[in-house]
N, C-alpha and C positions, 0 to 999 in steps of 0.2 A: 368475506371467509378469506378469499383470496392471498389477503394481508396476509392472515394468522398461517396460512400455506409455507408463504413465503420466506415469512418468518422464521418457522419452523428449520425451515431447507437453511435457512442460513446459520438458525443457532445449532443443527447437528452438523453440517461440515465444521464450526467452528470446535464444538466439543469434542467431534473427532480427532480435531488438530493437537488440541490439549492433551486427550489421553493418547497420542504417540510423543506426545513429548516427554507426557513424563514415563512414559509405563517404557520406554526406552532411552530413559534421562538424555534425552537430545540437547545438546546448548541453544537449539533456537527453538523461541519462546512458538507456544500452542497455537496462540494467534495467528502469528506468521504465518505458523506449517498452514492453518484452516483456509488462509487468503490464497495460498500456493494448491492445492487441494481447489478449491473453488476456481482456480483459475486453469488448472487443467481439466474442469469439470466441464468448462463451459468451452474450452479450446477444442475438447474434442466430442463439444457439443449431447452429453452425457445430459445435460443441465441444458436446458434452453435458456437465451438471455433474457425472454419475455419470462422466464418462470421467477425471475428475481429481479425483475426490470421496477415493478412498483416499491419496492420493500429498499429497495438501491436510491431512487429515487430521492424517497423521503431521511432516509440517511444520508444521504450527499448533502438537504435541503436542510439540516439542521448538524450538518458537521460542528461547527461553532461551537453547541453546546458541548459535545468533549473533548475539548480543551480547558472548560474548565477546570477540571482535578488537578492537570498539568500546571496552569495558571498558580493556583493555590498550592502545591509542591514548592513550586520557583518563590513564592511569598512566605515561606517558611525556610528556604534557606538563604534570605536576604544577605546576612552577616556572611555568610562564605560564598556569593556573587559580587558582592563590594570589596572583599578583600581581592577577588581571582578575575576585575574587570577586564584587565590589559589582555589577560591571558585570552578569557572568550572572546573579547572583538575579535582578536590576531585569527584564533580558529574559526569562531564564524567568517569569517570576511575571508580568509583561504578558502574555506569551505565553499562557500559559494562562487568565489572566483572556478573552482574545481569543477563545479557543475555545470556553471552555463561554457565552460569551456567542452566539458563532455558531450555534454549537448549538442550544442552547437556541433561539433563531429558527426555526431551520430546522425546527425539530421540528414550532413551531409553527404554522411557516406550511403543511408538510404535513400537520399535525392538523386544521386549519381547514378547508383545503379536500379532505382525506376526509372532515369531516362533512361540507360542502355538495355533493359527492358532485360537482365537476366537473374537467373535463378527465382527464387519466390516472393525476395524480401520485398514486400505492401504490394504487391502484383495479389491481385485477389479474383482475378481472372481462373 
């Protein structure tokens, strides 16, 4: 019964995000809005992590299953990929470098502020 309740919480938040996205004609997809809403609810302790931990663990354990539709979609676009492979490779490499660099800079920033003890960044006390 606990798994059902946890799945229902996630589903309601997802549907709320979808509703907000379509009702206000927002350019942000509903599932992204749902994740933002869930994040806000978790950070504000309106929803406790324990209330969604089991279903979250289940979904993370089976995450590869959710990439199957995307893989099938890529296979149907194989002709487009073949004709633009160099552009795609350049975009993939450049975005990977940007992500690695920005992650490193953010970690250095947080580490520096955590060592100095200034502010609340990374300080859970």
